[in-house]
ROFILUM-512665 format. One record per residue (C-alpha): residue in one letter; x negated, y negated, z negated. Coordinates in pm, whole numbers, plus 50000, padded with zeros to 5 digits. Last residue first. Layout:
BEGIN
AXYZ;...
END
This chain:
BEGIN
E227535620559216;P226935612358850;R229715621258600;Y228865605858265;G226365580858404;V228795571558681;Y231435566058412;A229025544258211;D228305523158521;H232025517958580;V232625508058217;Y229615484658228;G231155466958527;I234455464258339;H232615446758055;A230645423658287;K233845411758452;M235385406858107;L232405386057994;A232475363958302;V236225357358277;A236055350557902;E233185326157956;A235125307358223;S238185305357996;Q236515294157674;G239595288657457;K237685297157138;C239955327157073;I239405339757426;A235625336157410;A235425353857074;V237665382057194;V235495387857502;A232285388757293;E233765413657046;H235095435057329;E231555439657459;A230445449657109;H233295474857090;S232295489757424;K228685492957309;A229745510956992;L231965534757187;R229285541357451;G226665554357207;M226445588657366;N228695590457672;R232115605457598;F233765571257635;Q232945572658007;A235675598458069;R238485574557978;S237445549258243;F237535576658506;P240875592558419;T242345557658353;I241695544058704;R245225547858832;A246795535358511;R244435505458514;T245655495358858;E249305497658757;T248785478058435;T246735451458614;L249365446458882;K252135444158621;A250155419958403;L249525397858706;Y253245396958782;V254185389258421;N251735360458381;H251515349258019;A247805357657991;G248365366757625;V250395397257726;W247555409157950;I245095403857663;A247215424557425;A247395451857691;H243585453557695;F243455460457322;Q246395484357332;E244625505657595;N241535505057375;I243665519357093;E244295551257291;H240765553457431;Y239265549557085;R241445577756957;Q240175600857230;S236555590057187;D236455595856810;G232815587156736;A233555578856373;K231855544956411;A233935537956721;V237115546256529;P235995524656237;K235525495056476;L238645499656690;S241035486256424;R239145453156439;H240045448556806;V243705456556742;R243925431156463;L241955404956658;L244325408256954;E247305405556719;A245895373856560;Q245275358956904;E248885366256995;P250055349156675;K247875318856760;T249265316557113;M247275327657416;R247425303457708;E243975291257810;A241815319857682;A244545344157790;F244395329758143;G240705337458166;A241105372058015;C243945380758254;L241935368858555;A238995389958437;E241215420758402;L242415416158760;E238935410658902;R237425440358721;L240375462758809;A239875456559180;E236145463459155;F236835494658949;M239175508159216;G236655501259490;L233885518059289;V236035549359259;Q236555549759636;G232835544559701;R231875572859467;S234195595359661;P237545605459522;R237825641359404;A240525664959517;V242435692459339;V245135706559565;A248895701559548;S250975730059686;R252835723760010;H256185708060106;P254595673460139;R250855672960054;V249545658659727;D245745658059725;V244855654559359;L242285633059183;G242875602859406;S244235582159117;A247685580159279;G247575617859332;L247065622658960;Q250285603258901;R252195625559141;I250725656458979;A251895644558638;E255385637258774;R255635671658937;V254585688558612;P257025667058415;T259875680858633;R258625717058644;S259905723758294;V257545725458000;Q255575752357819;F252215737257916;R250895769658065;R254295780558193;A254915747358369;L251335748058504;E251905782458657;M255215771658809;E253715740158957;D250675757159113;L247705733759128;V245455748059401;V241705744559346;G240055727559643;P237915703559443;A236775719759117;L238755721658795;E236215723758513;G234315695558686;S234545670658399;V236685647058610;I239045675258708;D239485690258360;D239935656058201;A242495646358465;L244355679058403;Q244605671958030;L245545635358078;R248245643958332;L249725671058110;R250015647657813;E251515620558033;A254035644258191;H255085658457854;T255675623257726;R253255607857482;P254125597757129;A253955559857078;P250505546257010;V249095541656659;G247025510156601;P249155498956310;E251855524656229;G255195518456402;A255585552156566;T253865580156380;E251515601956578;A250325637256522;P248225644356825;P249605666657101;A248155701557096;A245365705757346;P246345722757668;P245015757457739;R241735759957929;M241885766758302;T239175791358397;V238175785958760;G237745814259007;N240735804359216;K242845803258898;A241785819858577;M243825815458257;
END
């Protein structure tokens, strides 16, 4: 479907997911599925800045009501990918390199705090869960499945937030990561990035399980820095 000179590809079918299976996320909502698809199109350049996002057209394209469309656009606005203007159509935007860097800097500090606290506070069962999720990423990285890796990667980081035993910090980190997801997700498409990400995780997990707080903080900061650099390599400005 063409819109303002840009061909908008149809949405991918939602993955077959079974709740309760190890490493399998819960099925996504319509709004989440739509948000991820549009974010991919914007970050990759298929939807250029200035393109109008018409709610009715998107509802027809995704075969949903306008409610999840509005929610997806709202979430994209929080990431700076869409300019949401009251009583007017939303327009594709693109945050500057400095704005993206600012988000990554905030996420780096929050994730590092979580890793440091997790090294001090994580229980043995929580460590076992972190190791389980981490190990489930290895075959996915080897297969080169960037979408699946992204899904389980979210579980990996969430396990660290839980192990930090600080509800307020976990909330801040969750919200910040949600805003930066379109950019962190894109970097997984870089050649060899999945294997490198898994190796970075390996070092973080080892530090946490050994109770090495300062080491966990430093390694997590480095990891998020590599994520930012990999995104810039995927979509240079």
